[in-house]
C-alpha positions in Angstrom: 94.7 115.5 95.9 96.4 115.6 92.5 99.6 117.3 93.8 99.8 114.7 96.7 99.3 111.8 94.3 101.8 113.2 91.8 104.4 113.5 94.6 104.4 109.7 94.9 106.0 109.4 91.5 108.6 112.1 92.1 111.9 110.3 92.3 114.1 113.2 93.1 117.7 112.8 92.1 119.2 109.5 91.3 121.3 109.7 94.5 118.3 110.5 96.7 116.3 107.7 95.1 119.1 105.2 95.5 119.8 106.3 99.1 116.1 105.9 100.0 115.9 102.5 98.3 119.1 101.2 100.0 118.1 102.5 103.4 114.6 101.1 103.3 115.9 97.8 102.0 118.5 97.4 104.8 116.1 98.5 107.5 113.1 96.3 106.4 115.3 93.3 105.7 116.9 93.4 109.1 113.5 93.8 110.8 111.8 91.0 108.9 114.4 88.2 109.3 112.7 85.6 111.6 109.5 87.6 111.8 106.0 86.1 111.3 105.7 86.9 107.6 108.8 84.8 107.0 107.4 82.0 109.2 104.2 82.1 107.1 106.2 81.6 103.9 108.2 78.8 105.5 105.1 76.9 106.6 103.2 77.3 103.3 106.2 76.4 101.2 106.7 73.2 103.2 103.2 72.1 102.0 102.9 73.6 98.6 104.8 74.6 95.5 107.1 77.5 96.3 106.3 79.7 93.3 102.7 80.5 94.2 103.7 81.2 97.7 106.4 83.7 96.5 104.0 85.4 94.1 101.4 85.7 96.8 103.9 87.2 99.2 105.2 89.8 96.7 101.6 90.8 95.8 100.7 91.3 99.5 103.8 93.3 100.2 103.4 95.5 97.1 99.8 96.3 98.2 100.8 97.0 101.9 103.8 99.2 100.9 101.7 101.2 98.5 99.2 101.9 101.2 102.0 102.8 103.6 103.7 105.2 101.1 100.4 106.9 100.2 99.7 107.5 103.9 103.3 108.7 104.5 103.2 111.2 101.7 99.8 112.5 103.0 101.2 113.0 106.5 104.3 114.9 105.1 102.0 117.2 103.1 99.8 118.1 106.1 102.3 118.5 109.0 105.4 120.7 109.4 108.7 119.0 108.6 110.0 119.1 112.1 106.8 117.4 113.5 107.1 114.7 110.9 110.8 114.1 111.7 110.1 114.1 115.4 107.4 111.5 115.0 109.7 109.4 112.8 112.4 109.5 115.4 110.0 108.4 118.1 108.7 105.5 116.1 112.1 104.3 115.1 113.4 104.6 118.7 110.4 102.6 119.9 110.9 99.9 117.3 114.6 99.8 118.1 113.9 99.3 121.8 111.3 96.6 121.1 113.8 94.7 118.8 116.6 94.9 121.4 114.4 93.6 124.1 112.8 90.8 122.0 113.4 87.2 122.9 113.7 84.3 120.6 110.4 82.8 121.9 108.6 85.9 120.6 108.7 84.7 117.0 107.5 81.1 117.6 103.9 81.8 116.7 101.8 79.2 115.1 100.6 79.9 111.6 97.3 78.5 110.5 96.6 78.0 106.9 93.2 79.1 105.4 91.3 76.6 103.3 89.1 77.0 100.3 91.5 79.3 98.3 94.4 78.7 95.9 97.8 78.9 97.5 98.4 82.3 95.9 95.3 83.8 97.5 96.0 81.9 100.8 99.5 83.5 101.0 98.2 86.9 99.9 95.4 86.9 102.5 97.6 85.6 105.3 100.4 88.1 104.8 98.0 91.0 104.2 96.3 90.3 107.5 99.5 89.5 109.4 101.4 92.5 108.3 98.8 95.2 108.2 99.7 97.8 110.8 102.9 95.8 111.6 106.1 97.6 112.6 107.5 97.2 109.1 104.5 98.9 107.5 104.7 101.7 110.0 108.4 102.1 109.3 107.6 102.4 105.5 105.0 105.1 106.4 107.6 107.0 108.5 110.4 106.7 105.9 108.2 107.7 103.0 107.2 110.9 104.8 110.9 112.1 104.9 112.6 110.3 102.0 111.8 109.7 98.3 108.6 107.7 98.3 109.2 105.7 95.2 112.7 104.7 96.5 111.3 103.7 99.9 108.6 101.6 98.2 111.1 99.8 95.9 113.5 99.1 98.7 110.9 97.9 101.2 109.2 95.7 98.6 112.5 94.1 97.5 113.5 93.6 101.1 110.2 91.8 102.0 110.4 89.7 98.8 114.0 88.8 99.6 113.2 87.7 103.2 110.3 85.7 101.9 112.5 84.0 99.3 115.0 83.3 102.0 112.4 81.7 104.2 111.0 79.6 101.3 114.4 78.4 100.0 116.4 78.0 103.2 113.7 77.3 105.8 114.9 77.2 109.3 118.4 76.2 108.5 119.5 79.8 108.4 117.8 80.6 111.6 119.4 77.7 113.3 122.9 79.0 112.4 122.2 82.6 113.3 120.4 83.1 116.7 117.2 85.2 116.3 118.4 87.4 119.2 121.5 88.4 117.3 119.3 89.4 114.3 117.0 91.3 116.6 120.0 93.2 118.1 121.2 94.2 114.6 117.7 95.3 113.7 117.2 97.3 116.9 120.6 99.0 116.5 119.7 100.1 113.0 116.4 101.5 114.1 117.9 103.5 116.9 120.6 104.9 114.6 117.9 106.1 112.2 116.0 107.5 115.1 119.0 109.6 116.1 119.3 110.9 112.5 115.6 111.7 112.3 115.8 113.6 115.6 118.7 115.6 114.2 116.5 116.4 111.1 113.7 117.5 113.4 116.0 119.8 115.4 117.4 121.3 112.2 114.0 121.9 110.7 112.6 123.4 113.9 115.5 125.8 114.4 115.4 126.8 110.7 111.7 127.4 110.9 
């Protein structure tokens, strides 16, 4: 287990780290705009002070991304490279199709606030439950199995924090100016582009092996 855990802290070259961070940031940010986690932050911030909501969201995303990266690194160490890349390609392609076919009504879910906790813990619990096993966490698992894990974690966490802050500060005004379907199309196209790249990596690894 020690070599697997130590690989989490391997940052690779500065270029590889930066590329992994930038790619995961762009991918997760595009996927999360208008998603339920942003709606949770909008709802809670409309009733409470925004700072505890933001801190609770960041804590939840940091935990979820850590679990996702650990799982992704474990998968990469157990399976051949071409199998990992093929699974990544399939996941990204599925996410892309789902985003391209999504309708605006799909994101109009009601968000119920838990009682009996401070707003920090309320936000933390709501987002941990809402996002556990969500497409963005699966995307982090997939990316950390083929890219620099620390860079993926940083990019994904910053992206989720940024989309939460956008929801808290701007509310639905941003979503009224930019139709959700347009944002879903952008997210879906990005996922499919990464799926094609992952499929190429799988093919290259299979032929080389």
